[in-house]
Each structure stands twice: as structure tokens, then as C-alpha cells.
C-alpha positions in Angstrom: 0.2 -0.1 -0.1 1.1 3.5 -0.8 1.8 6.5 2.3 -1.1 8.1 3.5 -1.1 10.8 1.9 -1.2 14.0 4.0 -3.5 17.4 3.9 -2.5 20.7 1.4 -0.2 22.9 3.7 0.4 26.2 3.3 3.7 27.4 4.6 3.8 31.5 5.8 8.0 32.6 6.8 7.1 36.8 7.8 10.2 38.3 7.0 12.1 41.7 8.2 15.4 42.9 7.0 16.5 39.1 7.1 16.9 38.0 3.9 19.5 36.3 3.9 17.9 34.0 6.3 15.1 33.3 4.4 16.6 32.3 1.9 18.4 29.8 3.8 14.9 28.1 5.3 13.8 28.5 1.4 16.4 26.2 0.5 15.8 23.6 3.7 11.7 23.6 2.5 13.0 22.9 -1.2 13.5 19.2 -0.5 10.3 19.0 0.9 7.2 20.6 -1.3 5.7 17.2 -1.9 5.1 17.2 1.7 2.8 20.5 1.1 0.1 18.5 -0.6 -0.3 21.1 -3.3 0.4 23.5 -1.0 2.6 26.7 -1.5 5.1 28.9 1.3 4.8 32.4 0.9 6.9 34.6 2.7 5.5 37.8 3.5 7.7 40.7 3.3 6.6 43.1 6.3 7.5 46.7 5.0 11.9 45.6 5.6 12.5 49.1 3.2 16.1 47.4 2.2 15.6 45.3 -0.9 14.7 42.3 1.0 11.7 41.7 -0.9 13.5 42.5 -4.5 16.7 40.0 -3.2 14.1 37.2 -2.0 12.4 37.1 -5.8 14.8 37.3 -7.5 16.3 34.4 -5.6 13.3 32.4 -5.7 13.3 33.0 -9.7 16.7 32.1 -9.6 16.7 28.4 -7.8 13.3 27.6 -9.6 11.6 27.8 -7.0 8.8 30.2 -8.4 6.1 26.8 -8.6 6.0 27.0 -4.7 7.4 30.0 -3.5 5.9 33.5 -3.7 7.3 36.5 -2.5 3.6 39.1 -0.6 5.3 42.6 0.5 3.2 44.5 2.6 3.0 48.6 2.8 3.5 48.2 7.0 5.1 46.5 9.2 2.5 45.7 11.5 4.1 43.0 13.6 4.7 38.8 13.2 1.3 38.1 14.1 -0.2 41.3 11.3 2.1 39.5 8.6 1.2 36.2 9.6 -2.4 36.8 9.3 -2.3 38.3 6.0 -0.4 35.2 4.8 -3.3 33.3 6.3 -6.0 35.5 4.3 -4.3 34.2 1.3 -4.4 30.7 2.2 -8.4 30.8 3.1 -8.9 32.9 0.2 -7.1 30.4 -2.2 -9.3 28.2 -4.9 -7.5 25.1 -3.8 -8.7 23.8 -0.3 -6.1 24.1 2.3 -6.0 22.1 5.1 -3.1 23.1 7.0 -1.8 26.4 8.1 2.2 26.4 8.8 4.3 29.1 10.5 7.7 29.1 10.7 10.4 32.1 11.4 12.5 32.9 9.0 16.0 32.4 10.9 15.1 28.3 11.3 16.1 25.9 8.9 13.6 22.9 8.4 14.7 19.5 8.7 13.7 16.7 6.0 10.5 15.5 7.2 9.9 18.2 9.4 6.5 20.1 7.6 5.5 15.7 6.4 6.0 15.2 10.4 3.6 17.9 11.8 0.6 17.5 9.0 0.6 13.9 9.2 0.1 14.1 13.2 -3.2 16.4 12.6 -4.0 14.1 10.2 -3.9 11.4 12.7 -5.4 13.4 15.3 -8.8 14.6 14.9 -9.1 16.6 18.1 -5.0 18.2 17.8 -5.7 22.0 16.0 -2.4 23.1 16.5 1.1 21.1 16.9 4.5 22.5 16.9 7.9 20.9 16.5 11.5 20.0 18.2 13.9 23.3 17.9 17.6 22.4 17.8 20.1 25.2 18.2 22.9 26.3 16.3 25.0 24.1 18.6 22.9 21.2 18.3 21.3 21.1 21.4 17.5 21.6 22.2 15.4 24.1 22.7 12.3 23.9 25.1 9.1 24.5 22.7 6.5 22.8 24.6 5.4 25.8 27.3 2.4 26.3 30.2 0.5 29.0 29.8 2.1 32.5 31.9 0.5 32.9 35.3 1.3 35.5 38.0 2.7 32.7 40.6 4.9 31.7 36.9 6.2 35.4 37.2 7.5 34.4 40.7 9.4 31.4 39.9 11.0 32.8 36.8 12.2 36.1 38.6 13.5 34.3 41.8 15.9 31.5 39.6 15.2 29.8 42.9 16.1 25.9 42.7 14.0 25.3 45.9 10.7 27.4 44.7 11.5 26.1 41.1 10.6 22.6 42.5 7.4 24.3 45.0 5.8 26.1 41.9 7.1 23.0 39.4 3.3 23.1 38.3 3.8 26.6 36.9 7.0 26.3 35.6 6.5 27.8 32.0 9.2 26.0 30.0 10.8 22.3 30.9 13.1 20.6 30.1 12.0 19.1 26.0 10.6 15.3 25.5 11.3 13.3 22.9 7.9 12.6 23.1 4.9 13.7 22.1 2.5 15.1 23.9 0.1 17.9 24.8 1.0 21.2 26.4 -0.8 24.5 26.7 0.8 26.2 23.9 4.2 26.0 21.4 6.5 28.4 19.7 5.7 29.9 16.9 9.1 29.9 15.4 7.6 26.2 13.5 3.9 25.9 14.2 1.4 24.0 12.5 -2.9 25.3 12.5 -5.8 23.4 11.4 -7.9 25.5 8.9 -10.9 24.2 11.2 -9.4 26.2 14.2 -8.8 30.0 12.0 -11.9 29.3 11.0 -13.6 28.5 14.7 -11.1 31.2 16.5 -10.6 33.7 14.0 -7.0 34.9 12.9 -3.6 35.9 15.1 -4.1 39.2 18.0 -2.5 41.5 15.7 -2.4 43.5 18.6 0.8 41.8 19.7 3.6 43.4 17.7 6.5 40.3 18.2 5.9 38.0 21.3 3.4 36.1 23.6 0.8 36.2 20.6 1.4 32.2 19.8 0.4 31.8 23.8 -2.9 33.7 23.2 -3.4 31.9 19.9 -3.0 28.6 21.7 -5.4 30.3 24.6 -7.7 30.6 22.6 -7.5 27.0 20.7 -7.7 25.9 24.1 -10.4 27.6 25.0 -12.5 26.3 22.1 -12.2 22.9 22.9 -8.9 22.2 20.7 -5.7 19.9 21.9 -2.0 22.2 21.5 0.8 19.5 21.2 4.6 19.0 21.1 5.7 16.3 17.7 9.9 15.9 18.0 9.6 14.0 14.8 9.4 17.5 13.7 13.0 19.2 14.1 13.4 22.1 13.1 17.1 24.3 13.9 16.1 27.9 15.2 18.9 30.1 15.4 16.6 31.6 18.3 16.6 36.2 18.4 18.8 35.7 14.7 16.0 38.2 13.5 14.8 39.9 16.6 18.5 39.6 18.6 16.1 40.0 21.9 18.7 36.9 24.0 21.4 39.8 23.9 21.6 40.2 27.6 23.7 43.6 27.5 21.3 45.3 25.0 18.1 46.9 26.9 14.8 45.1 25.4 12.5 46.1 22.9 9.5 47.7 24.2 7.0 45.7 22.3 8.4 42.7 24.1 6.8 44.6 27.6 3.8 46.1 25.9 2.6 41.9 24.9 3.8 40.3 27.9 1.1 42.9 29.0 -1.8 42.7 26.4 -1.4 38.3 27.8 -1.8 39.3 31.9 -4.3 41.9 30.7 -6.2 40.2 28.2 -6.4 36.6 30.2 -6.5 37.9 33.6 -6.9 41.1 33.9 -5.8 44.5 35.4 -5.8 43.0 38.6 -3.7 39.4 37.0 -1.5 41.9 35.8 -0.8 44.0 39.5 -0.4 40.6 40.7 1.9 39.3 38.0 3.8 42.4 38.4 4.0 42.0 42.1 4.9 38.3 42.6 7.6 38.8 39.6 9.0 42.4 41.9 9.4 39.7 45.0 11.6 37.0 43.0 13.5 40.0 41.7 13.9 41.0 44.8 14.7 38.1 46.6 17.4 37.3 43.4 19.1 40.9 43.6 19.4 39.7 47.5 21.5 36.0 46.8 23.6 38.6 44.7 24.7 40.9 46.8 25.5 38.4 49.2 27.1 36.7 46.5 25.0 33.4 46.5 25.0 32.9 42.9 24.9 35.3 39.8 22.8 33.3 36.9 22.8 35.0 33.4 23.0 38.6 33.1 19.7 40.5 31.7 18.9 43.0 29.5 19.5 46.1 30.2 17.0 47.9 32.6 15.0 45.2 32.7 12.9 45.7 36.2 12.5 49.7 35.5 11.1 48.6 31.8 9.1 46.2 33.2 7.2 47.2 36.6 7.1 51.0 35.8 6.2 50.5 31.9 3.1 48.6 33.1 2.5 51.0 35.5 2.7 53.6 33.8 -0.1 52.2 31.2 -2.7 51.6 33.9 -1.8 55.4 35.1 -2.2 56.5 31.6 -5.4 54.1 30.3 -3.2 52.3 28.0 -3.5 48.9 29.5 -7.9 49.9 30.4 -8.2 49.8 26.4 -6.2 46.2 25.9 -9.8 43.7 25.4 -10.7 40.8 27.2 -10.6 37.3 26.2 -13.2 37.0 24.0 -13.8 40.5 23.4 -13.3 41.8 20.2 -9.4 43.2 19.8 
């Protein structure tokens, strides 16, 4: 008997001034075109303004990828969710019925069979609405890509960086050591995930009120609330040069304001203003514990972005006092 045919997959890659990385990503997909089931790869250029769209278009033509890949330039950079939503709309409007939409970061390299493993998993698990890949780093290690939802208690655990507290609050640890067996989780990394068309039609597009970060956690929350399962599928392997496109993990730099905005949006949306205040209070408590240990030379830990405490706490307080936080829609409301 022949192999089971997977559903039609559209892959969306959002590019912003990372044309060379995106070309490498496309090259890794060029050997997996048959696994798209007749689908396509669309590169959304978020108004890079550096010639990225032209460079990508030329590369697709030069490499002979035009039969399965396109570039869609946008008129402004509205962020990761904004760009992906443009690709989703194109997929849903395709005259050929698209079964699955896959989000893939430009700073990734899809290992052989990565796309097929995700699509086949959804084919065989009808209640699975979203599935994410195992993510490798450039050194060959494995990143955590299956997570629990952020909660106020998870903020305490994360900021304190204390082994005892980690054990006491293990149920609230957002990112655990990755496993080698497929399992359900709360949310998966948006660097490489696949979504069933039915999920999008039921819960809607990504919330483009998030410029970057937390949008996939928000989307998975909405999908789970609607009764869908979220799975981590390590049979799909993708190398992720995490932060290569954004520099977010460069500790000596000051973290971009959109990370704090996205965190605030997630907490207000799903826990309310009171939940945000509680999360910040517990984060500050944990942070104080951590700084005291550093002062007493009881452990250094990894370096933090510059101005981390000020940007997080003052940013949220200012958003509450100016009313910006109050304008964030609660879950279930239209963004």
C-alpha cells in the first residue's frame, strides 16, 4: 500500500530585513515540496525597506522555486501576527482548499520530514488543532518549545531563579526541559507550528495587537478554550537560530519595548488588570530575592537585559495610569 497522503499545507514565513536567513529557510524546504500536498510557501515581507522583497523574489526565480514559493510585500510593518494574518487570509482565499497553515520563522532551517511530521500528526489526531516542532539550536542542543501558560505564580518562579521555589512551583514553570515523545501542552513556539484550518475558522486570526512575542501563546489559549488540543511533536525537527532576527536574547542590550507591551497585553487579556498587578508584584518579589542573593554572592545567574526591572514595572504602571492597559480587550472580546 502507498503512503497516506497528508492534507494541503501552506507555509507562511514573515520576513523583516532577514532576506539571507529566509533564503536559507526556503532552501531547507525545497526538498520537502511534495510534503505540502499541493500547497505553497508564501514569504510575507513586512515592509523591510532594505530591498528584501526584491532579493527574495530574485532568489526564488534564480533557484527555480517559483512553482511553490511566492513573496507578498506589505505596505507597513505591523508585526509578526500582522504579517502571518496576511498569509492566512491568502491561504483561506486560495481556490484550492488548504487544510493546514504552518508558521515558520525566517531564522529556521527545517530538517528533512519536518513539515510532513506535523501534517501527518494532525491527519491522525482529529482533536489536535495545533502542533509544534522540536527546536534545535545552532550548537545541536534542543530548546524548549512546549510550554505552560504564563500565570502570576510563574512570574514569581521565573524572576526568583531559586531551585527550591522552582520545585515548589513546578506546576507553574512555563518552560520545562523538552521531551522526546509527543505530548499535549498549553502552547508551542511560533517559530515552527502548524494550525488546522478549522481552528482558524472557529477562533479567528492571530491577535495583531501583539507586535511580537506572546501571540502564539494567546492563539493557543483561544484554541484550547474552544476545545482543541495543542501538541508538541518532536518527530518534526527544526533548527532555530533563536533571536537572530530580533536580537531579543542579547543580554547586554535593552529589551525592545514591544516585548513588555506583549507581556502586558497577555496578562490583561487573560487575567485582567488585577492579574497584571499581581503578576508584577510577584515578579518584583522574586526579582528582589534574586538581587539579594547576588548582593550576598550566593549566585550570579545569567545576565539580564539592561533596565529590565524599570522597563517592566514602570512600563506597566504607566500603562495603567494613562489608561492604555484598560483599553486592552479581555479574552472573548474583539481586539
